[in-house]
N, C-alpha and C positions, 0 to 999 in steps of 0.2 A: 902574357907571359905568367907562367905559374912558378913560384918560388919555393924552395924546400923549407925554409924558416924565415921569420921575421928579420933576423939580423943580416940576412943576404941582401936586404934592400937598402942598406947604408949607401953603397954605391950609386944606386939609381936616385936616391934622395938627393945625394950631392949635386947630380946632373940637374935635377929639377929645381933645385933652390940655390943654384950658384949665383943667380942674379936677383934673389929674394932679399929685401930689407931684413936685417936681423932682428928677430923677434925673441922674447922671452918665453920660456916653456911655462906656461901657467903663472904663478904668483911669485914674485920676488919674496924668498924666506924672510928677508928682513921686514916685511909687512904682515907676519903673522900675529904679531902682538896687537897691532891696530886692527885686524880682522877679529880676533877674540874679542877685544874690547867693544867693537861695533856690534858684533853678535850678541853680545849680553846687554848692552845698553839702549841699542837702536830700536825705536818703536816702529810699529807698522804692522802690515799684513802680508807677511811672506807666504802664509798658506791661507787659502779661503776659509771663511768661516763655517762652510758647509761643503758638502761633496758638490763638485762641478757638474751640473747637469750635461748628460750626453743624450743626443737626440736619437730615436731608434733608427736603425740602419735601414736605408732605402735599397734593399736588395735588388729590386727591378732596375733601379738605376745603376747600381754598381755592375750588375750582370748584364747591362745593355751594351750595344756597340758604340754608344755615344762617348766621345772623349769626356772624361770626368775626373774629379779629385774628391776624395774623402779623407778628412783628417781625423786622426785618433789622438791628437794632443802631442806636444813638444815637436819632434821632427818626423814623427811616424805618419806617413801618407800613403794612401793608396791611389795610383794613377790608373785610368783606362785611356790609353793612347793607341789608335788604330786597332782597337778591341784587343790590345795586349794588357794583361793585368801586371802592374808594376808596383812593388812596394818599396818605399824609400825609408831607410833606418827603421826597420819594423822592431820597435821595442814595446811589446804588449804586457811585459812583467809588471808587477806592483811597486818595485823598487829599483832605483837606478844605482846600484851599489855592488860591489863585490861580495858582500856579506849580507845576510837577512836581517840583521839586528841593528845595523846602522845605516842612516840614509834617509832620503826624502821619499815619502810614500806617494803614490799617484793621487791626484786631485780627484779624480772621477771614481766610481766604483769599478771594481775589477774588470778588465776588459780582455784577459788572456783567452777566455773561451770564444772570443771572436774569430781565433785562428781556425777553430774547426768549421766554421761556418763559411769562411773566405771560399772563392772559387779557386780553380787551379791557378796558381800564380806563374806568370811566364817568366819574370825576372824580379830579382831582389837587388837593390843598389845599396851599398853601405858607404858612408863618407869617411869614417875613421873608426878606430877600435875603442873609444871610450864606452863605459857601461851605459850611458844613456842613448847611445846609437847602436852599439853592437851588443845585442842581448843573448846570451847563451841559451836560456831556456826557449826564446822565441825562434831561434836559429833551428834548435833540436825539433821543435814542432812544426817548422815550415819546411824543412829540407827535403821531405819526402813529397811535398806537394808543390815544389818550386823547380822549374825546368832550369834556370840559371841563375848565377850570382856574379854581379859586377862589382869590384872592390879596388881600391887603391893598392899598389904594390905591398906586399907583406901581409896584408889582412887575409889573403888566401891561406896562409899557413894555418890561422886560427880555424878557419872553416874546414879545412882538411882534417885537422885534428878532432873536429867535433863531428866528422862522419860525412861531410859532403863530398861527393865523388870530385876528383882533381878536374875531370873533363867537363863538370858543370860549373867552373869557376873561371872567370876572365879576370886577371889582376892587371891594372893599367897605370901608367905613369901620367903625370901631367902632360896634356896636350896629346895624349894618344887618342885615336879615333877608331871606331869600328862601326860597321853596318850590320845590324843584327835583325833579322826578319823584318827588313824594310824599314826599321827605325834607325836613325843616325844617333850615335852616342859618342860622347866625348868627355874624358875626364880633365878637370881644368883646375888651375891652382887655388889654394886657400891658405891663409896664414893663420896657422893653428899649432898643434902638437899632438902626440899620440902617447898612449902607454895604457896597460892593465894592471900594472903593478909597479913595485919600488924601483925596479932594476931593467925595465925595458923602454924607457923613455925614448921616443922617436926611433924605433926599431921598425915601425911600419909608417907607410905614408897616410896622408889625409888628403882630401880632394872636395871639389864641388863637381857637379855633373850637369851636362847638357843633354837633354833628351829631345829629339826632334822628330815628330811623325808627319803624316800627310798634311794635317790641318793645324797641328799645335806645336809650338817651339817653347820649351820650358827649360829655365836655368835654376838649378838648386846650388845654393851657395855652400852649404854644409857649415860647420862651426868655422869661424873666421873673424879676424879683425879687419878693420878697413884698410885698404891699400890700393895701389895702382892696378892690380890685376883685374879689378871689375871692369875698368875701362878697356883692357886688352880682350877680356871675354866678350864684351859688348861689340867691340870692333870685329872680332873673329866670328863670333857665332850669332850675334843679335841681328835684328831686334827680336825681342821674345814677347810672346803672347802673355806669359805669366813667369814671374820670378818668385821663388821661395827663399826668402832672405832671413837668415839668422839675426835675431836682434834682441835677445833675452838672455838672462843670467849674466848680466854684465856688472863690472865694478872697475873702479879706476885701478885697482891693484892687478887686475888682470886684463887691461885694455889692449894688451898685445895679442890676445887670443879670442876676444869676444868684441861685438860692436854694441854700442849704445843705439837706441831706436833711431835717433836723428841720423846716425851713421849709416844704418840700414836703408833708410830712405835714399840717401845719396848714392849708396852702392846701387841700388835699384835704377837710379837715373843714369849713373856711369855705364851700367851693363845694358842700357837702351831697352828697359823693360817697359811693357805697356800697362800691366796691372801687377800689383806687388800683394803677396801674402806674407805676413810676419810669422817666423818660425821660431822654435826653441822655447815655447812658453805653453802654459795651460794644463801642464801635467806634473812637474816637478818643480820643487824650489831648491835651486842650485847657487843661488846668491842671496844678497841681503835686500833687494828692492822688494816693493809690494809685488804681489804675484801678477797684478792686472795693470801695474804701471807702465809697462813697456807698449802695450798696444795703444793706450790713451795717448802717450806720447807720440807714436808713430803716426796716430790719426792726426794729431795736431801738425805735426811736421809735414805730413801728406798733404793736408789741406793747404798749408803754406806754399808747398812747392808744387801745387797742382799735380799731384801724384794720385792715381786711383789705387785704393787699397781694399781688399776684400777681407773679411773677418769671420769665416763661417763657424758655427758651432761644433764642438766636438761631436763626430759621427756624421755631420751633414755632408751630403753629396752635392757637388757643384758642377753644373755644365760648363765645361771649358769654353764652348762656344757661345756662351751667354754669361759674360763676367761683369756685367752691369748690375752689380748687386748692391742693394742698400744695407747699411751697417745698422744692425740691431746689437745694442750694448748688452749681450747675454751675460757678460762677466759682472754686471752691475747688480748684485743681490745682497 
């Protein structure tokens, strides 16, 4: 379904969310004072002390027909499923912000040039329209080398405005399913919110994604707080060979839209995942916690709950048929 404008999806959002527990959009404004105080007074390492290393890209592995995953930091992932090259939330720019002079800069060296070297992209999946997931410069650079875009309802209007041909966009509601070139795709619920400005909150939908090929079944949570939807997704589409679960940039003041690492592990269990990869970290500081705190907390929780977690380096390509990987604490420097 293709919409003419973001506001036209309000009706469809009400259908999707009528049984969803009520959540707050972002932070309670009354918490602003405590946030500013904590920002000024709280010690820690929100930004790494040096540039985060990125391993040289394995182009042979990326271009092979083996199911694989390459992580570019935050939520930006290149998947190869059934020899289809698929990008999730391709944010390659240096700053996750609507303006160039305010915001968190990328922890690694610039990676925007990687877009030029990428193979032809069969599909791009967007989870929602926040700047750290839907990046205007990246979409402009990718639109002519991408065959198709899959987005939540209303996000198609952004892409159309930016020059993506409407016939190359599929906008989906929660629980919509489509078969695409032999790959089964479903848009699934998340507990979050959307906006790109001050006056467009929740004018587009947000979602997670299920991507199922011949050998690999993957669940991408997107940004979300913890909720009953994980169990419903697991019952409907699980078990999953791999779950990509958001568990970073958390804070008690916006617990309705982001998960703590321990909740992310529970979400993986609820979704019936076999192996978990923690997402939404390693590139930008969008909260007050130490930049690597979340992976350390997730690994402790995973060990306690007997959950297998992988933590590849930024730029590393992982064979999805061989996920028994040892953990190297590359963030400890």
